[in-house]
C-alpha positions in Angstrom: 0.0 0.0 0.0 2.8 2.4 0.9 4.6 1.6 -2.3 1.6 2.4 -4.5 1.1 5.7 -2.7 4.7 6.6 -3.4 4.4 5.8 -7.1 1.3 8.0 -7.2 3.1 11.0 -5.8 5.9 10.5 -8.2 3.8 10.0 -11.3 1.0 12.5 -11.5 1.9 15.6 -13.7 1.9 19.0 -12.2 1.5 22.1 -14.4 2.2 25.7 -13.4 0.2 28.9 -14.4 1.6 32.4 -14.4 -0.2 35.7 -14.9 1.9 38.2 -16.9 1.4 41.7 -18.1 3.6 44.3 -19.8 2.3 47.7 -18.7 4.7 49.5 -21.0 2.8 48.2 -24.0 1.0 51.3 -25.6 -1.9 49.2 -26.9 -2.5 47.7 -23.4 -2.2 51.1 -21.7 -4.7 52.6 -24.1 -7.2 49.8 -23.4 -6.8 50.3 -19.7 -7.2 54.1 -19.8 -10.3 53.7 -22.0 -11.9 51.3 -19.5 -11.0 53.6 -16.6 -12.8 56.5 -18.4 -15.9 54.4 -19.0 -15.9 53.1 -15.4 -17.4 56.3 -14.0 -16.3 55.9 -10.4 -13.2 56.1 -8.3 -11.2 52.9 -7.6 -8.9 51.8 -4.9 -5.2 52.4 -5.5 -4.7 48.7 -5.0 -6.7 48.1 -8.1 -5.2 50.6 -10.6 -1.8 51.6 -9.4 1.2 51.0 -11.6 2.8 48.5 -9.1 -0.1 46.1 -9.9 0.9 45.8 -13.6 4.5 46.9 -13.9 6.9 44.5 -15.7 10.5 44.1 -14.4 11.3 40.9 -16.2 10.6 39.0 -13.0 9.0 36.2 -15.1 12.4 35.5 -16.7 14.0 34.9 -13.4 11.1 33.0 -12.0 11.4 30.5 -14.9 15.1 30.3 -14.3 14.4 29.4 -10.7 11.8 26.8 -11.8 14.2 25.1 -14.2 16.9 25.0 -11.5 14.8 24.0 -8.5 11.6 22.4 -9.8 12.4 20.9 -13.2 9.7 18.2 -12.6 7.0 20.7 -13.4 5.2 19.7 -16.6 3.6 22.4 -18.7 4.0 26.1 -18.1 1.0 28.3 -18.9 1.4 32.0 -19.2 -1.9 33.9 -19.1 -1.7 37.3 -20.9 -3.8 39.9 -22.7 -2.5 39.3 -26.3 1.1 39.8 -25.1 4.3 37.7 -25.2 7.6 38.6 -23.5 10.1 39.4 -26.2 12.8 37.1 -24.6 10.5 34.1 -24.3 11.1 31.1 -26.6 7.5 30.1 -27.4 8.8 27.1 -29.4 9.8 25.4 -26.2 7.3 22.5 -25.9 6.7 23.3 -22.2 5.6 26.9 -22.8 1.9 27.7 -23.6 0.6 31.2 -24.0 -3.0 31.6 -22.9 -4.9 34.7 -24.0 -7.6 36.0 -21.7 -10.2 35.2 -24.4 -9.5 31.5 -23.9 -10.8 31.5 -20.3 -13.1 34.6 -20.1 -16.2 35.6 -21.9 -15.8 38.0 -24.8 -18.3 40.4 -23.3 -16.1 41.1 -20.2 -12.9 41.8 -22.2 -10.6 43.6 -21.9 -10.2 43.1 -18.2 -7.7 44.5 -15.7 -9.1 42.6 -12.8 -6.5 40.0 -11.6 -9.1 38.4 -9.4 -11.4 37.7 -12.3 -8.5 36.1 -14.2 -7.3 34.0 -11.3 -10.6 32.4 -10.5 -11.0 31.3 -14.2 -7.6 29.5 -14.5 -9.3 26.1 -14.3 -10.7 26.8 -17.7 -7.3 26.7 -19.4 -7.5 24.0 -22.1 -5.6 20.8 -21.3 -4.6 22.1 -17.8 -3.6 19.2 -15.6 -5.7 18.1 -12.6 -2.8 19.2 -10.3 -1.5 22.7 -11.0 0.5 25.4 -9.3 -0.3 29.1 -9.5 2.3 31.9 -9.4 2.5 35.6 -10.0 5.6 36.6 -11.9 7.2 38.0 -8.7 7.2 34.5 -7.1 10.3 32.3 -7.2 11.7 28.9 -6.2 14.6 29.6 -3.9 15.7 26.0 -3.2 15.0 22.4 -4.4 11.4 21.3 -3.9 9.6 18.1 -4.7 5.9 17.5 -5.5 5.5 16.5 -1.9 6.2 20.1 -0.9 2.9 21.0 -2.5 0.8 17.8 -2.4 0.0 15.2 0.2 0.5 11.5 -0.5 -3.1 11.2 -1.6 -2.6 14.0 -4.1 -4.5 16.6 -2.1 -2.9 20.1 -2.0 -1.1 21.6 0.9 -2.2 25.2 1.5 0.2 27.7 3.1 -1.2 30.4 5.4 0.5 33.3 7.2 0.5 33.8 11.0 -1.9 36.7 10.5 -5.3 35.7 11.8 -8.6 36.7 10.2 -10.7 38.6 12.8 -14.2 39.9 12.8 -13.7 43.5 11.9 -14.2 45.9 8.9 -11.1 45.6 6.8 -10.5 49.0 5.1 -7.7 47.8 2.8 -9.1 46.2 -0.4 -7.0 43.0 -0.1 -7.9 42.4 3.6 -11.6 43.0 2.8 -11.5 40.5 -0.1 -9.8 37.8 2.0 -12.2 38.3 4.9 -15.1 38.0 2.5 -13.7 34.8 0.8 -13.2 33.2 4.2 -16.6 34.1 5.4 -18.4 32.8 2.3 -17.0 29.4 3.2 -17.3 29.7 6.9 -21.0 30.6 6.7 -21.8 27.7 4.4 -19.7 24.9 6.0 -19.1 26.2 9.5 -15.3 25.8 9.3 -12.1 26.6 7.5 -8.6 28.0 8.3 -9.0 31.4 10.0 -5.7 32.8 8.6 -4.6 35.0 5.7 -3.0 33.1 2.8 0.7 33.3 2.6 1.2 35.1 -0.7 3.4 32.8 -2.7 3.3 29.8 -5.2 0.1 27.9 -4.4 -1.1 24.3 -5.2 -4.5 23.3 -6.4 -6.5 20.5 -7.9 -8.7 21.4 -10.8 -11.6 19.2 -9.7 -11.7 20.9 -6.3 -11.7 24.4 -7.9 -14.5 23.4 -10.3 -16.7 22.2 -7.4 -16.1 25.5 -5.5 -16.8 27.5 -8.7 -20.1 25.7 -9.1 -20.9 26.3 -5.4 -20.5 30.1 -5.7 -21.2 30.5 -9.4 -23.3 33.6 -9.0 -20.5 35.4 -7.2 -17.9 34.3 -9.7 -20.1 35.4 -12.6 -20.3 38.9 -10.9 -16.5 38.9 -10.4 -15.9 38.1 -14.1 -17.9 41.2 -15.1 -15.9 43.7 -13.0 -13.1 45.2 -15.1 -11.0 46.2 -12.0 -10.7 44.7 -8.6 -13.4 45.8 -6.1 -14.8 44.7 -2.8 -17.5 42.7 -4.5 -15.0 40.4 -6.2 -14.4 36.9 -5.0 -10.7 36.4 -4.4 -9.0 33.1 -5.3 -8.2 32.3 -1.7 -11.8 31.0 -1.5 -10.5 27.8 -3.3 -8.2 27.0 -0.4 -10.8 27.8 2.3 -13.3 25.7 0.4 -10.9 22.7 0.0 -10.0 22.8 3.7 -13.6 23.0 4.8 -14.5 20.0 2.5 -11.5 17.9 3.7 -9.9 18.1 0.2 -6.6 19.6 1.4 -4.5 20.4 4.4 -2.9 23.6 5.6 0.2 24.8 7.4 1.1 28.1 9.0 4.5 29.3 7.6 7.0 32.1 8.2 6.3 32.4 11.9 8.7 34.1 14.3 9.6 30.6 15.8 10.3 29.2 12.3 12.6 32.1 11.4 14.4 31.8 14.7 14.9 28.0 14.3 16.0 28.4 10.7 18.5 31.1 11.6 20.0 29.0 14.5 20.1 25.7 12.5 20.9 27.1 9.1 17.9 25.3 7.7 15.8 26.5 4.8 12.7 28.6 5.5 9.6 27.1 4.0 8.3 30.3 2.3 9.1 34.0 2.6 7.1 37.1 1.5 8.9 40.3 1.4 7.9 43.8 0.3 10.0 44.8 -2.6 12.5 47.2 -0.9 16.2 47.2 -1.4 16.7 46.8 2.4 14.5 43.6 2.4 16.6 41.6 -0.1 19.0 40.6 2.7 16.2 38.5 4.3 16.3 36.1 1.3 20.0 35.7 1.6 19.6 35.1 5.4 16.9 32.5 5.4 17.4 30.8 2.0 13.6 30.0 1.6 12.3 27.3 -0.6 9.8 29.9 -2.0 10.0 33.6 -2.0 7.9 36.5 -3.3 9.2 40.1 -4.0 6.0 42.0 -3.7 5.9 45.3 -5.6 3.9 47.9 -3.7 2.9 51.5 -3.5 6.1 52.1 -1.4 8.4 50.5 -3.9 10.8 52.8 -5.8 12.6 52.5 -9.1 15.8 52.2 -7.1 14.3 49.2 -5.3 13.4 47.6 -8.6 17.0 48.1 -9.9 18.3 46.4 -6.7 15.9 43.5 -7.2 17.0 43.0 -10.8 20.7 42.9 -9.7 19.8 40.5 -6.9 17.9 38.1 -9.2 20.6 38.2 -11.9 23.2 37.2 -9.2 21.0 34.4 -7.8 19.9 33.1 -11.2 22.6 34.0 -13.7 22.1 31.1 -16.0 19.6 31.6 -18.9 16.9 28.9 -18.9 15.8 26.8 -21.9 12.7 29.0 -22.0 14.7 32.0 -23.2 15.6 32.8 -26.8 19.2 32.5 -27.6 21.1 35.8 -27.7 21.3 35.5 -31.5 17.5 35.0 -31.6 16.5 38.0 -29.6 
């Protein structure tokens, strides 16, 4: 019995899905500005600020980290709005560009609502039952196996932060959306994990996501129609809260003070690390050597911070991946 379980964990394919956007593209910017003019109401900075869309070639380094530390990943799906990174070798058999039109209804496009895109990823044609999701600012920092993301029965392991969800009015858009996603599940099933998700590479099963989508279809339909993120959107964290409530996944709390302290004393790898993209924060990655890390661009991030990040990533992942065009081909 143990042997067959081990074979299962080794044999099922795992894909990864990235969202990617080039905000410097004039066509894309024109579409965004046109939609903002038509929207007719003010929006939260967290929905429309440049830091939500800016491209610093993080995807290039994330793919380098993937090839170095998680080469077992099967297909790589990059979801975009009719865009392709100029350095990306789309002839690589692992690479698949997915346009928004393949997973969202024509009448809701163009969209600039990451939440609407994220909750539709299960509609990607030929996506494996087991898949990871990553933003382009998320990286593999050390070697990981499938068992880092999935239990022996194939169910996903969800990572949450030490920050607890409390019964209050969250003023920040992200906090409000997480609180709402958690409560939609809690009110229906009476239980889930009362913590904020740890913002990093996440694991899912497509069949679990589809069940959750059907359960809250009216809310997801409304989310799809919103061109920009707003409080009424259902955030993708609902998939993890739902899976835990239904017994279709397990969770662990990561990046606690105790975990950092033990990792520092024993020189062990930290499980997962989220840092705000600031020049001064890059040292935390060198210090804790996490298996996963995210460099989260924010309203406080400066161009100097972004330059420091690029230098840091080039030093950490200097070798071009097989997903990049050759120098001659660029």
